[in-house]
Backbone bond lengths (Angstrom), bond angles and torsions (degrees), N, CA, C in turn:
res aa  C-N    CA-C-N  psi(-1)  N-CA   C-N-CA  omega(-1)  CA-C   N-CA-C  phi
1 M - - - 1.444 - - 1.522 108.86 -
2 I 1.326 116.64 138.91 1.461 122.85 176.15 1.515 107.06 -113.67
3 T 1.317 118.32 127.02 1.455 122.02 178.05 1.512 108.66 -104.52
4 V 1.319 117.11 127.84 1.455 122.75 -179.46 1.512 107.68 -119.52
5 G 1.326 117.45 120.88 1.451 119.87 -178.04 1.516 110.47 59.88
6 K 1.319 116.64 -147.55 1.452 121.04 179.33 1.517 113.04 -112.21
7 M 1.358 117.92 -6.01 1.445 119.01 -171.34 1.519 114.54 -112.31
8 L 1.317 118.95 -11.41 1.454 119.87 -172.68 1.514 110.56 -131.60
9 E 1.300 115.83 130.00 1.453 121.27 172.90 1.518 107.88 -122.59
10 L 1.312 116.45 128.61 1.458 120.50 176.47 1.516 108.35 -93.84
11 Q 1.311 116.54 123.27 1.449 122.31 178.91 1.526 107.49 -98.97
12 G 1.308 117.25 100.57 1.450 120.33 -179.28 1.513 111.79 81.28
13 Q 1.316 114.81 -171.18 1.454 120.86 -177.38 1.521 108.79 -145.18
14 G 1.335 116.06 139.44 1.450 121.33 176.04 1.520 110.52 -79.32
15 R 1.318 115.67 -166.14 1.475 120.29 179.24 1.523 111.93 -66.18
16 E 1.338 116.45 -30.03 1.458 120.72 176.21 1.520 108.44 -88.27
17 P 1.326 117.38 141.02 1.465 119.35 178.12 1.531 110.82 -62.94
18 V 1.315 115.52 157.04 1.461 121.05 174.10 1.522 107.90 -58.40
19 H 1.325 116.73 133.20 1.461 120.94 179.89 1.525 108.66 -149.26
20 S 1.321 116.05 164.11 1.463 122.19 -177.41 1.517 110.73 -117.50
21 H 1.318 114.63 149.94 1.451 122.53 171.66 1.524 106.79 -119.65
22 P 1.329 118.20 133.57 1.463 120.22 179.91 1.530 110.88 -76.00
23 L 1.328 116.30 168.50 1.451 122.06 171.48 1.518 108.30 -51.03
24 L 1.326 117.24 136.04 1.456 121.55 -176.66 1.523 109.11 -139.82
25 V 1.332 116.53 134.00 1.455 122.48 172.33 1.514 106.51 -120.67
26 H 1.352 117.07 125.03 1.457 120.65 -179.88 1.523 110.30 -157.86
27 T 1.334 116.27 179.33 1.464 122.28 -177.99 1.518 109.44 -128.24
28 H 1.303 117.01 133.98 1.464 122.68 169.12 1.512 108.54 -163.01
29 D 1.338 116.91 168.47 1.457 121.00 177.78 1.518 110.19 -60.27
30 H 1.317 115.67 143.62 1.460 122.80 173.12 1.507 108.10 -120.53
31 Y 1.302 116.14 135.27 1.453 121.74 -179.03 1.519 109.57 -107.90
32 H 1.296 115.82 136.50 1.456 122.52 174.93 1.521 107.15 -117.03
33 V 1.319 116.37 131.08 1.457 121.23 -177.64 1.520 108.70 -120.08
34 A 1.321 115.30 130.17 1.459 121.40 174.66 1.521 108.36 -107.86
35 H 1.321 116.26 137.66 1.462 121.55 172.52 1.522 106.68 -93.13
36 V 1.313 116.05 116.34 1.462 121.64 -177.18 1.525 108.63 -107.17
37 H 1.325 115.46 119.52 1.459 120.78 -177.46 1.518 110.65 -71.04
38 A 1.315 116.02 134.86 1.459 121.52 175.00 1.526 108.66 -68.54
39 S 1.291 116.88 157.46 1.460 119.63 -178.97 1.523 110.85 -71.66
40 G 1.297 114.67 160.51 1.458 120.00 177.04 1.518 112.29 85.85
41 M 1.310 115.27 -158.93 1.467 121.58 -174.80 1.529 112.46 -98.82
42 T 1.319 118.10 13.83 1.463 120.07 -179.66 1.526 110.31 -77.23
43 P 1.308 117.52 154.18 1.462 120.65 176.33 1.538 112.50 -88.41
44 D 1.327 117.07 18.05 1.466 120.98 -172.66 1.519 112.26 -85.93
45 F 1.331 114.27 143.36 1.453 122.10 176.40 1.524 109.02 -129.73
46 T 1.316 116.27 151.66 1.462 121.66 169.77 1.527 107.25 -114.87
47 H 1.308 116.33 163.78 1.462 121.55 177.58 1.524 110.02 -105.89
48 Q 1.306 115.93 136.40 1.456 121.96 170.95 1.519 106.74 -123.42
49 A 1.327 116.28 130.20 1.460 120.40 -175.21 1.524 111.25 -121.14
50 C 1.318 115.07 149.58 1.454 122.54 168.99 1.524 106.53 -141.22
51 W 1.327 117.21 166.43 1.459 119.39 -178.28 1.507 109.96 -152.15
52 H 1.308 114.40 161.64 1.463 124.12 175.29 1.517 107.98 -157.54
53 A 1.324 117.02 170.30 1.466 121.37 178.69 1.520 108.98 -130.43
54 H 1.311 116.03 141.56 1.464 122.09 172.92 1.522 108.85 -166.60
55 E 1.317 115.25 163.47 1.461 120.09 176.81 1.530 108.60 -66.73
56 H 1.324 116.03 139.76 1.461 121.25 177.91 1.523 108.77 -153.26
57 D 1.320 114.89 169.36 1.461 119.69 -177.28 1.520 111.70 -119.61
58 H 1.315 114.02 162.01 1.458 123.10 169.25 1.517 105.69 -130.86
59 N 1.319 116.49 125.44 1.460 119.56 175.00 1.521 110.37 -65.53
60 Q 1.305 116.19 163.48 1.466 121.37 174.09 1.515 107.27 -59.97
61 V 1.345 116.30 138.90 1.456 119.96 179.56 1.528 109.37 -141.99
62 T 1.313 115.63 142.93 1.461 122.74 172.52 1.520 106.27 -118.72
63 H 1.340 116.06 126.94 1.457 118.76 -175.46 1.529 111.07 -158.95
64 S 1.328 114.96 178.91 1.450 123.97 175.25 1.524 106.60 -140.42
65 H 1.324 117.22 159.81 1.465 121.09 179.28 1.513 109.35 -160.95
66 D 1.337 116.19 171.51 1.463 121.28 -177.28 1.517 113.48 -92.34
67 Y 1.327 119.04 -14.95 1.464 121.28 177.39 1.530 109.46 -91.27
68 S 1.318 116.71 160.68 1.465 120.87 -173.65 1.524 112.22 -71.48
69 R 1.325 117.17 158.44 1.469 121.60 174.71 1.520 110.17 -61.81
70 L 1.345 117.58 -36.12 1.463 120.90 177.71 1.534 109.55 -62.38
71 N 1.326 117.35 -43.84 1.460 121.89 176.71 1.520 110.15 -61.43
72 E 1.315 117.29 -41.85 1.461 121.70 -179.93 1.524 110.48 -60.08
73 D 1.310 117.43 -45.95 1.465 121.84 -178.82 1.529 111.58 -70.48
74 E 1.323 116.82 -45.11 1.465 120.42 -176.78 1.527 112.56 -67.83
75 H 1.328 117.88 -31.75 1.457 120.94 -173.57 1.519 113.68 -103.05
76 H 1.317 118.30 5.27 1.467 120.61 -176.99 1.531 111.28 -53.83
77 D 1.318 117.31 -46.04 1.469 120.83 -177.48 1.519 112.53 -62.80
78 R 1.319 117.54 -22.80 1.462 121.45 -176.98 1.524 113.18 -100.56
79 R 1.313 118.16 -8.86 1.459 121.61 -179.66 1.523 109.90 -83.14
80 G 1.304 115.50 143.19 1.451 119.40 174.56 1.517 110.15 -71.63
81 H 1.309 116.97 131.26 1.452 121.34 172.87 1.517 108.79 -149.67
82 I 1.295 115.74 162.85 1.460 121.52 -170.13 1.516 110.12 -108.43
83 H 1.323 115.61 140.23 1.452 121.81 170.44 1.514 108.31 -150.17
84 D 1.297 116.45 166.53 1.458 122.71 -176.68 1.524 109.18 -85.54
85 H 1.331 117.77 111.28 1.459 120.54 -179.62 1.528 112.00 -68.50
86 A 1.323 117.86 -26.33 1.458 120.22 179.68 1.530 111.48 -73.70
87 A 1.321 116.59 -30.47 1.470 121.71 -179.77 1.521 107.95 -146.03
88 P 1.352 118.64 71.62 1.464 121.27 -169.71 1.520 115.59 -65.77
89 V 1.317 118.95 -16.69 1.466 118.69 177.17 1.525 110.71 -125.60
90 Q 1.300 116.97 23.71 1.449 120.14 -178.53 1.518 113.42 -102.57
91 A 1.312 118.07 -32.88 1.469 121.12 -172.72 1.515 113.03 -60.02
92 A 1.329 117.76 -38.32 1.468 120.19 -175.34 1.514 112.45 -92.60
93 M 1.290 118.47 -10.23 1.461 120.96 -176.01 1.504 111.49 -82.35
């Protein structure tokens, strides 16, 4: 186990070594996906998506994962991630 700071513990390691990303503020499209239940008693859902772009932040993070660092960088704009829409660059500052 690797302990980073007081709030994050990494349990094990993926195929990529443990690495850190610094605080980052940038702009790109953000996608929001809603799961819409089909009518009736079926367990089926459809996806409805919308998107917008605005400046937002990412706090510093230390992590590991099974996909490559190149994949992580190339697909960042397309990955779902969370930020505060009311104050998109305030939480990490």
